[in-house]
C-alpha positions as CSV (number, residue, x, y, z in Angstrom):
1,M,0.1,-0.2,0.1
2,L,1.2,3.8,-1.4
3,H,0.5,5.8,1.6
4,A,2.9,8.6,0.7
5,V,0.4,9.2,-2.6
6,E,-1.7,12.1,-1.6
7,H,-3.8,12.2,-5.0
8,R,-7.4,13.0,-4.7
9,V,-9.6,10.5,-7.3
10,L,-13.4,11.0,-7.4
11,V,-15.0,8.2,-8.8
12,V,-18.7,8.5,-10.5
13,E,-20.4,5.4,-10.9
14,D,-23.8,4.4,-10.5
15,E,-23.4,0.4,-10.5
16,Q,-22.1,-0.8,-7.2
17,D,-20.5,-4.0,-8.5
18,I,-18.4,-2.1,-10.5
19,A,-17.4,0.8,-8.3
20,Y,-17.0,-0.8,-5.0
21,P,-14.0,-2.8,-6.5
22,L,-12.8,0.0,-8.4
23,V,-12.8,2.1,-4.9
24,R,-10.7,-0.2,-3.1
25,T,-8.1,-0.8,-5.8
26,L,-7.7,3.1,-5.6
27,E,-7.8,3.2,-2.0
28,R,-4.8,0.4,-1.6
29,E,-2.9,2.7,-4.2
30,G,-3.1,5.2,-1.5
31,Y,-5.2,7.5,-3.4
32,E,-7.9,9.5,-1.3
33,V,-11.2,8.1,-3.1
34,A,-14.2,9.7,-3.1
35,W,-17.5,7.8,-4.7
36,V,-20.8,9.5,-6.1
37,Q,-23.5,7.8,-8.1
38,T,-25.2,10.7,-10.1
39,G,-23.8,13.5,-12.6
40,K,-25.2,16.3,-10.0
41,E,-23.2,14.9,-7.1
42,A,-20.2,14.9,-9.2
43,L,-20.6,18.5,-10.3
44,V,-21.1,19.5,-6.7
45,H,-18.1,17.5,-5.6
46,L,-15.7,19.0,-8.1
47,G,-16.9,22.3,-7.2
48,N,-16.2,22.0,-3.6
49,T,-13.3,20.0,-3.4
50,S,-11.2,20.0,-7.2
51,P,-9.7,16.4,-7.0
52,D,-6.8,15.7,-9.1
53,L,-8.7,13.1,-11.4
54,M,-12.1,12.4,-11.9
55,I,-13.3,8.8,-13.3
56,L,-16.3,9.3,-15.2
57,D,-19.0,6.5,-16.3
58,L,-21.2,7.9,-19.0
59,G,-24.5,6.1,-18.5
60,L,-25.6,7.7,-15.3
61,P,-29.2,7.8,-14.1
62,D,-29.5,11.4,-14.0
63,M,-27.5,12.8,-17.0
64,D,-25.1,12.1,-19.4
65,G,-21.8,11.8,-18.4
66,L,-20.6,13.8,-21.8
67,D,-22.5,16.7,-20.2
68,V,-21.0,16.1,-16.9
69,C,-17.6,16.5,-18.4
70,R,-18.5,19.3,-20.6
71,S,-20.1,20.9,-17.5
72,A,-16.7,20.4,-15.4
73,R,-14.8,22.3,-18.3
74,G,-16.8,24.9,-18.4
75,E,-16.7,25.2,-15.3
76,G,-13.1,25.4,-15.1
77,Y,-11.8,22.2,-13.6
78,P,-8.3,21.8,-14.4
79,G,-7.8,18.0,-13.2
80,G,-7.6,14.6,-15.1
81,I,-11.2,12.9,-16.4
82,M,-10.8,9.3,-17.3
83,I,-14.2,8.5,-19.0
84,V,-14.9,4.8,-18.6
85,T,-17.9,3.4,-20.2
86,A,-19.8,0.9,-22.0
87,R,-19.9,2.8,-25.2
88,G,-16.7,1.7,-27.2
89,D,-17.1,3.4,-30.8
90,E,-14.6,5.6,-32.1
91,M,-17.3,8.5,-32.1
92,D,-18.3,8.3,-28.6
93,R,-14.5,8.7,-27.7
94,V,-14.3,11.6,-30.5
95,V,-17.0,13.2,-28.6
96,G,-15.6,12.6,-25.1
97,L,-12.5,14.1,-26.1
98,D,-14.1,16.9,-27.7
99,F,-15.6,17.8,-24.3
100,G,-12.4,17.9,-22.2
101,A,-11.4,14.2,-21.3
102,D,-8.2,12.9,-21.1
103,D,-8.7,9.3,-21.4
104,Y,-11.5,6.8,-22.4
105,L,-11.5,3.1,-21.2
106,A,-14.3,1.0,-22.4
107,K,-16.0,-1.8,-20.5
108,P,-15.3,-4.2,-19.7
109,F,-12.0,-3.4,-18.5
110,G,-8.9,-4.9,-16.3
111,L,-7.8,-2.9,-13.1
112,A,-4.4,-3.4,-13.8
113,E,-4.9,-1.3,-17.1
114,L,-7.1,1.1,-15.3
115,Q,-4.3,1.3,-12.5
116,A,-1.9,2.2,-14.8
117,R,-3.8,4.5,-16.9
118,V,-4.6,6.5,-13.5
119,R,-1.0,6.4,-12.9
120,A,-0.2,7.9,-16.2
121,L,-2.7,10.6,-15.7
122,L,-1.4,11.7,-12.4
123,R,2.5,11.3,-13.0
124,R,2.7,14.9,-14.3
125,S,0.4,16.6,-11.8
126,Q,1.8,19.2,-9.5
127,A,0.9,21.7,-6.8
128,T,-0.6,24.6,-7.9
129,A,0.9,27.3,-5.9
130,V,-0.6,30.9,-6.6
131,P,1.9,33.6,-7.9
132,D,1.6,37.0,-6.5
133,A,1.5,38.4,-9.8
134,A,1.1,36.9,-13.5
135,P,4.3,36.4,-15.4
136,T,5.6,39.1,-17.5
137,P,3.8,38.4,-21.0
138,R,6.2,37.6,-24.1
139,A,5.3,39.6,-27.6
140,G,2.7,37.5,-28.6
141,G,0.8,37.4,-25.2
142,L,1.4,34.5,-23.9
143,R,3.1,33.4,-20.8
144,L,3.2,30.3,-19.0
145,D,4.0,29.7,-15.2
146,V,5.3,26.1,-15.0
147,E,5.6,26.0,-11.2
148,A,2.3,27.1,-10.5
149,R,0.9,25.5,-13.5
150,R,-1.0,28.8,-15.0
151,A,-1.4,30.2,-18.4
152,F,-1.9,33.7,-18.8
153,V,-2.2,36.3,-22.0
154,R,-1.2,39.5,-21.2
155,E,-2.9,40.1,-17.7
156,D,-6.0,37.4,-18.2
157,E,-5.4,34.2,-17.1
158,V,-6.8,31.0,-19.4
159,A,-8.1,27.8,-17.9
160,L,-6.0,25.0,-19.4
161,T,-6.7,21.3,-18.4
162,T,-3.9,19.1,-17.0
163,K,-2.6,17.8,-20.5
164,E,-3.5,21.3,-22.3
165,F,-0.9,23.0,-20.2
166,D,1.3,19.9,-20.6
167,V,1.6,20.2,-24.5
168,A,1.4,24.2,-24.4
169,A,4.6,24.2,-22.1
170,L,6.3,21.8,-24.3
171,L,5.7,23.5,-27.1
172,D,6.8,27.0,-25.5
173,E,10.0,25.6,-24.1
174,Q,10.8,24.9,-28.3
175,R,9.0,28.3,-29.6
176,N,9.1,28.4,-33.4
177,K,10.4,25.0,-33.7
178,V,9.0,21.9,-34.6
179,V,7.8,19.1,-31.5
180,S,7.4,15.9,-32.9
181,R,4.2,14.0,-32.2
182,S,5.9,11.1,-31.2
183,Q,7.9,13.6,-28.4
184,L,4.6,14.7,-27.7
185,M,2.7,11.4,-27.0
186,A,5.6,10.2,-25.2
187,E,6.0,13.4,-22.5
188,V,2.9,14.4,-21.8
189,W,0.8,11.0,-22.3
190,D,3.6,8.8,-21.1
191,E,5.7,6.4,-23.4
192,N,3.5,3.8,-22.6
193,W,0.1,5.6,-23.4
194,F,-2.8,2.7,-24.6
195,G,-4.9,4.9,-26.7
196,S,-5.1,6.5,-29.9
197,T,-2.8,9.6,-30.7
198,K,-6.1,11.3,-31.8
199,T,-6.3,12.3,-28.5
200,L,-3.4,14.7,-29.4
201,D,-5.0,16.3,-31.8
202,V,-8.2,17.1,-30.2
203,T,-6.1,18.4,-27.4
204,I,-3.9,20.5,-29.7
205,G,-7.5,21.8,-31.0
206,R,-8.6,22.9,-27.7
207,L,-5.5,24.4,-26.9
208,R,-5.5,26.5,-30.0
209,Q,-9.1,27.6,-29.4
210,K,-8.2,28.8,-25.9
211,L,-5.6,31.0,-27.2
212,E,-7.2,32.3,-30.1
213,D,-10.1,33.3,-28.0
214,A,-7.9,35.0,-25.3
215,G,-6.2,37.0,-28.0
216,A,-3.3,35.4,-27.9
217,E,-1.0,36.6,-31.3
218,E,0.9,33.2,-31.2
219,R,-0.3,30.6,-33.2
220,V,-0.2,26.8,-33.1
221,V,0.7,25.8,-36.5
222,A,0.7,22.0,-37.5
223,V,3.4,20.7,-39.2
224,R,1.9,18.0,-41.6
225,G,3.4,14.4,-41.3
226,V,5.9,16.1,-38.3
227,G,4.2,17.4,-35.6
228,F,3.2,21.2,-34.2
229,R,5.0,24.4,-33.4
230,L,4.3,27.5,-31.3
231,E,4.8,30.6,-33.7
232,D,5.7,34.0,-32.4
233,P,3.8,36.7,-34.3
234,P,5.4,38.2,-37.2
235,G,8.0,40.7,-36.7
236,A,8.3,39.5,-32.7
């Protein structure tokens, strides 16, 4: 049992036969685990405690889990979201990722695989100490505070999910240079990532849209067949 781990995990699952062994397994790993059975309870819990990871079933009795995912991201929840569901076709996975999920695991699943995915999602999480002031922006307006894991466009903070921030940080570290898809997958999703690389494209799309909406002049550019580049504005 790993008592040193202090991550908090929220399990959102209405089937007790699935929830009980899952909760016990996570607790044996050393996580602080909360369990709720409805989407409304999940959103209240997220607002009150902001766990590091939410494991979310889609087939909830009161609302679709995709709506829970979308609402959580819309309200600024920054932690990891792992969707666990019997819906296994590609369209459902893509929609889940579009709504802000970080991973997607189809039922039935093995507990060992779920544990590995949980560890991969939590491995890169860090403390979120709040700085006294926003970092000084670069020419295009975007600046990342890696220690506090906060993103700013000029004086305004941009709410990024865990994976969006990790992708942005890696691209920012190599500004105006191409970062390969393989490097992004290995460093952000872990070299032992089980899922499709489609999650990278979805995350890039969300990150690009958030930066554009915030007025950043930097652009995340796709280099066909290679990877992505964070470009400074012309003349910067």
